[in-house]
C-alpha positions in Angstrom: 20.0 -3.1 2.9 16.4 -2.1 2.2 13.8 -2.5 4.9 10.2 -3.3 4.0 7.6 -2.9 6.8 4.1 -4.3 6.2 1.0 -3.9 8.3 0.1 -7.6 8.0 2.1 -10.8 8.3 0.5 -12.8 5.5 -0.9 -11.1 2.5 1.5 -8.3 2.0 4.7 -10.3 2.4 3.4 -13.0 0.0 2.6 -10.4 -2.6 5.9 -8.7 -2.1 7.8 -12.0 -2.6 6.2 -12.3 -6.0 7.0 -8.7 -6.9 10.6 -9.1 -5.8 11.0 -12.2 -8.0 9.5 -10.6 -11.1 10.5 -6.9 -10.8 12.8 -6.0 -8.0 15.2 -9.0 -8.0 16.7 -8.1 -4.6 18.7 -10.8 -2.9 17.6 -12.1 0.6 20.3 -10.2 2.3 19.3 -7.0 0.5 15.6 -7.0 1.3 14.7 -7.2 4.9 11.0 -7.9 5.4 9.0 -7.6 8.7 5.4 -7.0 9.8 4.0 -4.6 12.3 0.9 -6.7 12.9 -1.3 -3.7 13.8 -2.8 -0.7 12.1 -1.3 2.7 11.3 -3.1 4.4 14.3 -1.5 2.0 16.7 1.9 2.8 15.1 1.1 6.5 15.6 0.5 5.9 19.3 3.6 3.9 19.6 5.6 6.7 18.1 4.2 9.1 20.5 5.3 6.9 23.4 8.9 6.9 22.0 9.0 10.7 21.7 10.5 13.1 19.2 13.7 11.1 18.4 11.9 7.9 17.5 12.8 5.9 14.4 10.8 3.1 12.9 13.7 0.6 13.2 13.8 1.1 17.0 10.0 0.5 17.2 10.2 -2.7 15.1 13.0 -4.0 17.3 11.1 -3.0 20.4 8.0 -5.0 19.5 10.1 -8.0 18.4 9.3 -7.9 14.7 12.8 -7.0 13.6 15.4 -9.2 15.0 18.7 -7.6 14.0 21.7 -5.7 15.4 21.3 -3.2 12.6 20.1 0.3 13.2 18.5 2.9 11.0 21.8 4.0 9.5 22.4 0.5 8.2 19.4 0.7 5.9 19.8 2.7 2.7 16.0 2.8 2.2 12.9 2.1 4.3 9.4 1.5 3.0 6.2 1.1 5.0 2.9 -0.2 3.7 -0.3 0.3 5.7 -4.0 0.4 5.2 -6.2 3.5 5.2 -7.9 2.3 8.4 -10.5 4.8 9.4 -13.5 2.6 9.9 -14.6 1.0 13.2 -12.6 3.4 15.4 -13.8 5.4 18.4 -12.1 8.6 17.1 -13.7 10.8 14.4 -12.9 10.4 10.7 -11.5 13.9 10.8 -9.3 13.1 13.7 -8.0 9.9 12.2 -7.2 11.7 8.9 -5.4 14.4 10.8 -3.3 11.7 12.4 -2.6 10.0 9.1 -1.6 13.3 7.5 1.1 13.7 10.2 2.4 10.2 9.5 2.6 10.8 5.8 4.6 14.1 6.4 7.0 12.2 8.8 7.5 9.2 6.5 8.0 11.1 3.2 11.5 10.0 2.2 12.8 6.4 1.9 16.4 7.5 2.6 15.5 9.4 5.8 12.6 8.4 8.2 11.1 6.1 5.6 8.4 6.3 3.0 4.8 5.4 3.8 2.5 3.9 1.2 -1.3 3.7 1.9 -3.8 1.1 0.6 -7.3 2.5 0.2 -9.1 1.1 2.0 -6.9 -1.9 2.6 -4.5 -4.4 0.9 -7.4 -6.3 -0.8 -7.9 -3.3 -3.1 -5.3 -5.0 -5.3 -8.0 -7.6 -5.9 -10.9 -5.2 -6.6 -10.9 -5.3 -10.4 -12.8 -6.7 -13.2 -10.8 -8.6 -16.0 -7.6 -6.7 -16.7 -7.3 -4.1 -18.1 -10.3 -2.6 -16.3 -11.2 0.7 -18.0 -13.8 1.4 -15.2 -11.3 1.3 -12.4 -11.1 5.0 -11.9 -14.7 5.1 -10.8 -14.6 2.4 -8.1 -15.3 3.6 -4.5 -16.6 2.1 -1.3 -18.6 3.5 1.6 -16.6 3.8 4.9 -19.4 1.9 6.7 -19.2 -1.0 4.2 -15.6 -1.6 5.1 -16.6 -3.2 8.4 -20.1 -4.6 7.8 -20.8 -8.3 7.1 -17.2 -9.4 6.5 -16.1 -5.9 5.4 -14.1 -4.9 2.3 -12.5 -8.3 2.0 -15.9 -9.8 1.3 -16.8 -7.0 -1.1 -13.5 -7.4 -3.0 -13.9 -11.2 -3.3 -17.5 -10.8 -4.5 -16.6 -8.0 -7.0 -13.4 -9.4 -8.5 -13.2 -11.1 -11.8 -10.5 -13.3 -10.3 -11.4 -16.2 -7.9 -8.2 -15.8 -5.9 -4.8 -14.1 -5.9 -3.1 -16.6 -8.3 -3.3 -14.1 -11.1 -0.7 -11.9 -9.4 1.0 -14.3 -7.0 3.2 -17.4 -7.1 2.9 -20.4 -4.9 6.5 -20.8 -3.8 5.8 -24.2 -2.3 5.4 -25.6 -5.9 7.5 -25.2 -9.1 6.3 -22.2 -11.0 4.4 -23.4 -14.1 5.7 -22.5 -17.5 4.3 -19.2 -18.7 3.2 -18.3 -15.2 5.9 -15.7 -14.6 5.0 -13.9 -17.9 1.3 -13.8 -17.1 1.8 -12.6 -13.5 4.2 -9.9 -14.8 1.7 -8.8 -17.4 -1.1 -8.6 -14.8 1.0 -6.5 -12.5 1.9 -4.1 -15.3 -1.8 -3.6 -16.0 -2.5 -3.1 -12.3 0.3 -0.6 -12.2 -1.2 1.3 -15.2 -4.7 1.5 -13.8 -3.6 2.4 -10.3 -1.1 5.1 -11.4 -3.7 6.6 -13.8 -6.3 6.5 -11.0 -3.9 8.2 -8.6 -3.4 10.9 -11.2 -7.2 11.2 -11.7 -7.6 11.7 -8.0 -4.9 14.3 -7.9 -5.4 16.2 -11.2 -8.7 15.0 -12.6 -6.9 13.4 -15.6 -7.2 9.6 -16.0 -3.8 9.2 -17.7 -0.2 8.8 -16.6 1.0 11.8 -14.7 3.3 14.3 -16.4 5.8 13.8 -13.5 5.9 11.5 -10.6 5.7 14.3 -8.1 2.1 14.8 -9.2 1.0 11.6 -7.4 3.2 11.5 -4.3 1.5 9.8 -1.3 0.8 13.0 0.6 -1.0 14.6 -2.4 -3.0 11.5 -3.0 -4.1 11.5 0.6 -5.1 15.2 0.6 -7.0 15.0 -2.7 -8.6 11.7 -1.6 -9.9 13.3 1.5 -11.2 16.5 -0.2 -12.8 14.7 -3.2 -14.2 11.6 -1.5 -14.1 11.2 2.3 -15.1 14.8 3.2 -17.7 15.3 0.5 -20.5 14.2 2.8 -20.9 10.7 1.3 -18.0 9.2 3.2 -16.6 7.4 0.1 -13.2 5.9 -0.2 -11.6 5.7 -3.6 -10.2 2.2 -4.2 -6.5 2.4 -4.8 -3.6 0.1 -4.0 -0.1 1.0 -2.9 2.0 -1.8 -4.4 1.5 -0.7 -8.1 2.3 2.9 -7.1 5.5 1.7 -5.3 6.5 -0.2 -8.5 6.0 2.9 -10.6 8.2 5.0 -8.4 10.8 2.3 -7.4 11.5 1.1 -11.0 12.0 4.7 -12.1 9.8 4.1 -15.1 7.5 6.6 -16.8 4.8 4.1 -17.8 
């Protein structure tokens, strides 16, 4: 079994369901999906409460999000998806980044403690694009303060996006999937994968191209370079980047 843990209970599971149908093709009994329903910093505090021997499966069972008799050893892989949530907090940005760095070092392997993927600044970054393919994607940033003002980043993404809703990358599973829809959704995800992978490489190496090797854009390196190049540069910018395309790139073992 593979465990997928999402921060939210609505948007991420819905997107994942589409990804699974188009790309992953995991059976229901293979892919276990649950939601933490709180941010990464709350999870950090929860882990501190549990102590050094904590595992994420125990936490998810403790809060009632994972209803199973299974334990960590029963999952061959564990993936976590959370937002880069550093706005609107009492703690300093530096302190929050220090905390997030610790989380990325702990959750750095899907076959051990789990592998953490971060959305910058949040899941709606998947929607922050002009018509695909968007050749300007590498330059998109947002101010930290803008992420919680007047509707926050969700409003900014909705206003900026070429697309009026998420239908360009998501199925409505309550209705029959229209003819040709699966091909168009798959094509859009492939373009999102390309521009997010290339941007991740741009953040890490300065080259807006596919990385020479996947290790060039691991989550911990993206985070470190993101902080040094954007957040800590005095302008408090966040480089817009989404975790789902990066997960696809790594999970599917593809080079493009």
